[in-house]
C-alpha positions as YAML, in Angstrom:
chain: A
units: angstrom
residues:
- id: 1
  name: UNK
  ca: [18.77, -6.82, 11.39]
- id: 2
  name: UNK
  ca: [15.43, -6.65, 11.97]
- id: 3
  name: UNK
  ca: [15.30, -3.31, 14.04]
- id: 4
  name: UNK
  ca: [18.38, -1.55, 12.26]
- id: 5
  name: UNK
  ca: [15.97, -2.30, 9.08]
- id: 6
  name: UNK
  ca: [12.45, -0.94, 10.61]
- id: 7
  name: UNK
  ca: [14.65, 2.20, 11.91]
- id: 8
  name: UNK
  ca: [16.08, 2.86, 8.48]
- id: 9
  name: UNK
  ca: [12.50, 2.52, 6.72]
- id: 10
  name: UNK
  ca: [11.19, 5.48, 9.01]
- id: 11
  name: UNK
  ca: [14.28, 7.59, 8.78]
- id: 12
  name: UNK
  ca: [14.79, 7.52, 4.62]
- id: 13
  name: UNK
  ca: [11.32, 6.65, 3.84]
- id: 14
  name: UNK
  ca: [12.02, 4.17, 1.57]
- id: 15
  name: UNK
  ca: [9.93, 1.09, 1.33]
- id: 16
  name: UNK
  ca: [10.61, -2.57, 2.85]
- id: 17
  name: UNK
  ca: [11.21, -4.45, -0.28]
- id: 18
  name: UNK
  ca: [13.94, -1.96, -1.10]
- id: 19
  name: UNK
  ca: [15.50, -2.31, 2.36]
- id: 20
  name: UNK
  ca: [15.27, -6.09, 2.69]
- id: 21
  name: UNK
  ca: [16.58, -5.90, -0.25]
- id: 22
  name: UNK
  ca: [20.21, -4.14, 0.36]
- id: 23
  name: UNK
  ca: [20.16, -5.60, 3.78]
- id: 24
  name: UNK
  ca: [20.54, -8.69, 2.39]
- id: 25
  name: UNK
  ca: [22.79, -7.49, -0.57]
- id: 26
  name: UNK
  ca: [25.23, -5.44, 1.59]
- id: 27
  name: UNK
  ca: [24.62, -6.36, 5.22]
- id: 28
  name: UNK
  ca: [24.28, -9.86, 6.13]
- id: 29
  name: UNK
  ca: [28.17, -10.91, 6.60]
- id: 30
  name: UNK
  ca: [29.53, -7.40, 5.29]
- id: 31
  name: UNK
  ca: [32.88, -6.44, 6.90]
- id: 32
  name: UNK
  ca: [33.01, -2.63, 7.69]
- id: 33
  name: UNK
  ca: [36.30, -1.61, 9.98]
- id: 34
  name: UNK
  ca: [37.07, -5.06, 9.98]
- id: 35
  name: UNK
  ca: [34.19, -5.86, 12.07]
- id: 36
  name: UNK
  ca: [32.23, -8.63, 10.33]
- id: 37
  name: UNK
  ca: [28.45, -8.44, 10.55]
- id: 38
  name: UNK
  ca: [26.83, -11.48, 11.66]
- id: 39
  name: UNK
  ca: [25.14, -13.89, 9.03]
- id: 40
  name: UNK
  ca: [21.54, -13.51, 10.55]
- id: 41
  name: UNK
  ca: [18.33, -16.09, 9.42]
- id: 42
  name: UNK
  ca: [17.26, -14.56, 6.85]
- id: 43
  name: UNK
  ca: [13.39, -15.98, 6.68]
- id: 44
  name: UNK
  ca: [13.27, -14.47, 10.12]
- id: 45
  name: UNK
  ca: [14.79, -10.75, 9.06]
- id: 46
  name: UNK
  ca: [12.10, -11.18, 6.28]
- id: 47
  name: UNK
  ca: [9.43, -12.27, 8.00]
- id: 48
  name: UNK
  ca: [9.78, -9.75, 11.05]
- id: 49
  name: UNK
  ca: [10.01, -6.70, 8.50]
- id: 50
  name: UNK
  ca: [6.78, -7.89, 6.96]
- id: 51
  name: UNK
  ca: [4.76, -8.30, 9.52]
- id: 52
  name: UNK
  ca: [6.33, -5.43, 11.27]
- id: 53
  name: UNK
  ca: [5.02, -2.93, 8.27]
- id: 54
  name: UNK
  ca: [1.66, -4.93, 8.29]
- id: 55
  name: UNK
  ca: [0.54, -4.96, 11.83]
- id: 56
  name: UNK
  ca: [2.32, -1.71, 12.34]
- id: 57
  name: UNK
  ca: [-0.94, 0.06, 13.74]
- id: 58
  name: UNK
  ca: [-1.60, -2.48, 15.67]
- id: 59
  name: UNK
  ca: [2.14, -2.92, 17.17]
- id: 60
  name: UNK
  ca: [2.07, 1.01, 17.52]
- id: 61
  name: UNK
  ca: [-1.48, 0.81, 19.70]
- id: 62
  name: UNK
  ca: [0.03, -1.74, 21.85]
- id: 63
  name: UNK
  ca: [3.12, 0.06, 22.48]
- id: 64
  name: UNK
  ca: [0.87, 3.06, 23.32]
- id: 65
  name: UNK
  ca: [-0.83, 1.48, 25.83]
- id: 66
  name: UNK
  ca: [2.40, -0.03, 27.62]
- id: 67
  name: UNK
  ca: [3.31, 3.39, 27.92]
- id: 68
  name: UNK
  ca: [2.63, 6.56, 30.31]
- id: 69
  name: UNK
  ca: [0.04, 8.81, 28.95]
- id: 70
  name: UNK
  ca: [2.50, 11.15, 28.31]
- id: 71
  name: UNK
  ca: [5.13, 9.44, 26.19]
- id: 72
  name: UNK
  ca: [2.84, 8.25, 22.77]
- id: 73
  name: UNK
  ca: [5.53, 6.57, 20.59]
- id: 74
  name: UNK
  ca: [5.65, 9.24, 18.59]
- id: 75
  name: UNK
  ca: [8.10, 10.74, 20.86]
- id: 76
  name: UNK
  ca: [9.94, 7.93, 21.92]
- id: 77
  name: UNK
  ca: [13.32, 7.28, 20.19]
- id: 78
  name: UNK
  ca: [13.21, 6.37, 16.94]
- id: 79
  name: UNK
  ca: [15.35, 3.12, 17.98]
- id: 80
  name: UNK
  ca: [13.17, 2.11, 20.34]
- id: 81
  name: UNK
  ca: [10.35, 2.42, 18.12]
- id: 82
  name: UNK
  ca: [11.81, 0.05, 15.56]
- id: 83
  name: UNK
  ca: [12.46, -2.15, 18.50]
- id: 84
  name: UNK
  ca: [9.21, -2.24, 19.77]
- id: 85
  name: UNK
  ca: [7.71, -2.68, 16.17]
- id: 86
  name: UNK
  ca: [10.25, -5.94, 15.68]
- id: 87
  name: UNK
  ca: [9.60, -7.19, 18.97]
- id: 88
  name: UNK
  ca: [5.48, -6.66, 18.52]
- id: 89
  name: UNK
  ca: [5.84, -8.78, 15.21]
- id: 90
  name: UNK
  ca: [7.75, -11.24, 16.85]
- id: 91
  name: UNK
  ca: [5.09, -11.74, 19.41]
- id: 92
  name: UNK
  ca: [2.48, -11.51, 17.60]
- id: 93
  name: UNK
  ca: [3.41, -14.13, 14.69]
- id: 94
  name: UNK
  ca: [6.08, -15.70, 15.74]
- id: 95
  name: UNK
  ca: [6.63, -19.48, 17.73]
- id: 96
  name: UNK
  ca: [9.44, -18.64, 20.46]
- id: 97
  name: UNK
  ca: [7.51, -18.21, 24.07]
- id: 98
  name: UNK
  ca: [6.98, -14.15, 24.91]
- id: 99
  name: UNK
  ca: [9.99, -14.09, 28.11]
- id: 100
  name: UNK
  ca: [12.09, -15.74, 25.16]
- id: 101
  name: UNK
  ca: [11.65, -12.77, 22.77]
- id: 102
  name: UNK
  ca: [10.99, -9.92, 25.50]
- id: 103
  name: UNK
  ca: [15.14, -11.45, 26.63]
- id: 104
  name: UNK
  ca: [15.91, -11.13, 23.39]
- id: 105
  name: UNK
  ca: [14.83, -7.68, 22.20]
- id: 106
  name: UNK
  ca: [16.26, -6.64, 25.48]
- id: 107
  name: UNK
  ca: [19.95, -7.63, 24.28]
- id: 108
  name: UNK
  ca: [19.28, -5.69, 21.53]
- id: 109
  name: UNK
  ca: [18.63, -2.50, 23.55]
- id: 110
  name: UNK
  ca: [21.93, -3.08, 25.76]
- id: 111
  name: UNK
  ca: [23.99, -3.08, 21.98]
- id: 112
  name: UNK
  ca: [22.06, 0.22, 21.17]
- id: 113
  name: UNK
  ca: [21.86, 1.34, 24.71]
- id: 114
  name: UNK
  ca: [24.80, -0.10, 26.50]
- id: 115
  name: UNK
  ca: [25.14, 3.37, 29.52]
- id: 116
  name: UNK
  ca: [21.15, 3.65, 29.65]
- id: 117
  name: UNK
  ca: [18.01, 2.77, 31.20]
- id: 118
  name: UNK
  ca: [16.91, 1.77, 28.05]
- id: 119
  name: UNK
  ca: [17.09, -2.22, 28.54]
- id: 120
  name: UNK
  ca: [14.58, -1.81, 31.50]
- id: 121
  name: UNK
  ca: [12.40, 0.30, 29.80]
- id: 122
  name: UNK
  ca: [12.51, -2.00, 26.67]
- id: 123
  name: UNK
  ca: [11.67, -4.50, 29.36]
- id: 124
  name: UNK
  ca: [8.82, -3.41, 30.86]
- id: 125
  name: UNK
  ca: [6.94, -2.47, 27.39]
- id: 126
  name: UNK
  ca: [7.73, -5.53, 26.12]
- id: 127
  name: UNK
  ca: [6.44, -7.32, 29.11]
- id: 128
  name: UNK
  ca: [3.32, -5.63, 29.06]
- id: 129
  name: UNK
  ca: [2.89, -5.77, 25.07]
- id: 130
  name: UNK
  ca: [3.41, -9.31, 25.17]
- id: 131
  name: UNK
  ca: [0.32, -9.95, 28.19]
- id: 132
  name: UNK
  ca: [-1.60, -8.01, 26.05]
- id: 133
  name: UNK
  ca: [-1.10, -10.16, 23.39]
- id: 134
  name: UNK
  ca: [-0.53, -13.62, 24.58]
- id: 135
  name: UNK
  ca: [-2.29, -13.59, 27.82]
- id: 136
  name: UNK
  ca: [-2.56, -17.20, 27.98]
- id: 137
  name: UNK
  ca: [1.64, -17.39, 27.94]
- id: 138
  name: UNK
  ca: [1.88, -15.93, 31.24]
...
């Protein structure tokens, strides 16, 4: 949900309070075409969105350092940008070990890009970001 919310914020230009409220009111547990959206951890969702917004400049700089010079974050797919921001927030402010965070977000990438190379790309970028943010964990 945090990745989707961050994506929607970037695309719509709406602020985080409005997007979080929309997700809590209309997305968590909603049913679309007979597919039920899973309930999520509301506190984690709010924290990740808030921290991704508050730390966006730092997270984007970490992401840029993990990317090759010809591919700054501005040129990355907006879904991947949202994913890197949510993961960056979790690595910087969360309690989960970085390897767990990386694994979870690689799974998110697989959900968004089931046929592509993006999950491997996400793994490499997040590994670089996590080693920078929390070197003591490696």
